[in-house]
N, C-alpha and C positions, 0 to 999 in steps of 0.2 A: 377172972381173965376173959370168960365168955362174954360177960356183960360189957366189959371195956371194949372188946373187939366188935361186938354188935353195935354199941353206941357210936364208936368212931367210924364204923362202916356206914351207918345211917347218915352221919354228918358228911362223910365223903361223897356219898351218892347225892345228897342235897346240894353240896357245893358243885358237883359235876352238872347237875340239872340246871342250876342257875347260870353257870358259866357257859355251857353249850347252848342253852336257849338264847342267851344274850348274843353270842357269836361276835363277829367283828373284832374290834380292838380289845374288848374285854377278854375274849377267848385267846386271842393272840398273846396278850400280856401274861395271862395265867399260864399258858403253855410254855412261854419263855422262862418264867420263874420256875416251873416244875422241871424243865429241861436242865436249868442250871443246878438246881438242887440234886436232881438225879445224877448229873455228871459229877458233882462233888462226891456223892456217895460212891460212885464207881471209881473215881480217882483215889479215894481213900483206900478202897479195897485192893486196888491194883498197884499201889505204891507211887502214883504220880503226885498225890498230895501227902506231904509228910508234916513238917513243922512250918506253919505259915503258908502263904500262897506264893509259890515260885513263879518265875517268868513263863515257864512252859504251861503251867495250869492256867495262868492269866491269859495267855495267847489262845488257849482252847475256849475259854469263856468268851473272849472277844470274837472268836470264830462263830460260836453259837449265836451271839448277838448279831453278827454280820449276816449270817444265814437267815435269821428271822426278819431282819430288815429287808433283805433281798426278796424273800418270800412275800412279805407284805406288799412290796411294790409290784412284782410280777414273777411268780414262781418259775414259769417257763423260760423267762429271759435271764433272771438273776440267780435262781436257786443253785444250779450247778456251778455257776461262776463263783458264788460265795464259798461253796465247798472246796473248790480248787484253791482259791485264795487262802482259805484256812489251812489247808495242807502245806502250802508254800510258806505261810507264816510260821507254822510249827517247825518246819525244816530250817527256816531262818534262825529260829531260837536255838535249835539243836546244833547247827553249824557254828554260830558265832558265840556260843557259850561253852563249846566243847572243851573239856570232857565232863561238864557238870551233869549232863543227863545221859542215860543209857538209851540205846535204840529201842529197847522194850518199853521204856517210859514214853517215848515219842509216839510209838505205835498205839499204846494204850490211850494216850491223849487224843489221837486222831479217831480211834475207835469210839471213844466217848462222845465226840461230836456227832458221828454218824449214828451210832446205836441209840443214843438218848435224844439229842437235839433234832436231828433230821427225821428220824422215824416217828417220834411223837408229833412232829409238825403236821403229819398227815391227818390228824384229827381236825385241824383247822382247814386243811385243803378239802377234806371230805365234807365238812360243814358248808363250804362255799360252792359245792356242786349244785346243779339244778336238783331240787328236792332234797338238798343236803340236810335240811333241818330234820328230815325223817331218816335218811340213809346213815347219818353219823352215829345214830344210836346202835346200829348193827355192830359197830366196833366193840361196844360194851356188852351187848347181848351175847355175842359169840365168844367173848373173853370171859367175863364174869359168869355168864349163864352156863357156859361149858364147864367152868370150874365147879360151880355148885352142883350141876347135874352129875358130873363125873364123881364128885365126892359122895353123893347120895347113893348112886348105883354101885360104886366101889365098896361102900360100907355094907350094902345089902348082899351083893352076890360076887364081889371081887375075889378071884382066886389066882389068876395068872398074872405074875408081875410084868409090868411093861418095861421098866428100867430098874432092875433090882439093885444095881450098884449105885446109881445116881439118885434115885428116888424110890426106895423100897415100898412105900405105901401106895404108890400109883399102880393100878391094875389095868389090864387090857379091857376087861368088862367095863370098868369105870370110864376108860377113854371112849369106848363105843357109846356108852350112855351119854357122855358129854357131847359128842358130835350129834347124836340123834336128838338130844334135848335142845341143843342150840338151834338145830334146824326147825324143830317144832316151835320154839319160841319165836324164831324169825317169821315163820308162817303166820302165827297168831298175831304178831305185831303188825305184819303187812295187812292182814284182814281187818284189824281195828282201824287202820288209817287208809284203807282202800288202796293199798299199794300191791304190786304184783307178788303174790304169795310164793309161787314156785321159785322165782328168781331170788327172793329174800331168803328162802329156805336153803337154796344151794349156796348162796354167799355165806350164810351163817355156818353151814356145815363145813365148808372149806376153811373159813376163818377160824372155826373151833380147832381144826387139826393144826393150823399154824400157831394158834394160841398156846397149845400144849408144847410145841417146840420152843416157843418163847419162855415158857415157864421152866422147862428143863434146862434151857441155855443159861438162864439166870442162876439156877441151882448149881449148874456145873461150875460157873465162875466162883460162886461162894465156896464150893467145896475145894476148888483149886487154891483159893486164898485163905482157907481155914477159918471162915466166919459163918455165923448163923444167920444174921440179918445184915442188910446194907445200912440200916440206920434205925432210929427210934422216933422218927417224926410223927408217925401215925400209931397211936397206942393200940397194942394188940395185933398190929399188922407188920410193924417194922418201918422200913424207910419207903421212899417213893418207888424205888426199883422193886421192892418186895411186893408192892400192890399193883404196879403198872407193868410188871415184867411181860405178861401175855399181851397187854394192850399195845406195847411197843412194837411187837411183831405183827399184830393184827391190823393196826391202823393203815399201813401202806397196802396191805393185801385187799382190804375192804375198798380202799380208794380206787385201785386199779381194776378190781372186779366190777365195781360200780360203773366205771367208765365203759367197760366192755358189755355189761349186761343191762344196765339201767338207763344210762344217759344216752339220749337219742339226739 
C-alpha cells in the first residue's frame, strides 16, 4: 500500500510540474478536467448523481465549462457573470422539472460548481499573475508541505487532539508543526529563486492554516455521507477530492494574498 501511494504520489507531482510549468491552455484544460472529475465525485457522495447523468448534474457541468470559458476570456469581466448564469440555469432545471429534484440536490449542485470548479480555477489565475510562475507553487507548498510536516510532528510529539470527533489522528502539535514547516519551506523556496522570503513565509503560514480547514471540511462531508474516500482514481490516495481537498481552499487564499503582498 505504501509503495502504491508513494509511486502514485510521485506521478501526481510530476504531472503537476509539467502542467503548471506549461501554463496557458494546457493548465486551463487540465484544471477543467480535474474540476469536472472532482465535481462528479462530490455529486456521487451528495446524492446529485445516482443512475446515469441527470439534467441537474449536466447543467452543473455546463456551468463549470461556462465559468472556465469566461475566465479564459477575462476573469474580472466574465467570471462572476458565469457563476450567476450557472445558478440561474440550475434553478431553471429545478423549476421546470419539479418535483424531480429536491432543493438539497440543487444546492449541492451549485456548491459543487463553486467548491470544486471556481476554487480550483485560482491555480490558473495565480499562474497568470506577475511572477506567477514562482508564486503558484506556494499553493502546493503550503498545502502538501503543511500536510507532510504536520504528519511528521504529530507522529513524534502529538498529544492534544485538534478535532477529536472529526479527525482523531490530527493533533494541535502537528498543526503547529505544519504551519511552521510550511512557512520555513516558503522562505527556503523564496531564497532559492531570489524572491521576498518574509512575504513568502507569511503567505505559506496563513495558507497552511487554511489548508487544514479544507482538509477537515472534506473529511466532514465524507463523514456526513458515510464514505471513506471520494473515489479510486489515484491509487493509494482515493479520488481527486481526497488529494486536492486542501489545495481547493488554499488556491484562492494564495491568489488574493499575493495580490496584496507581492504584486506591485
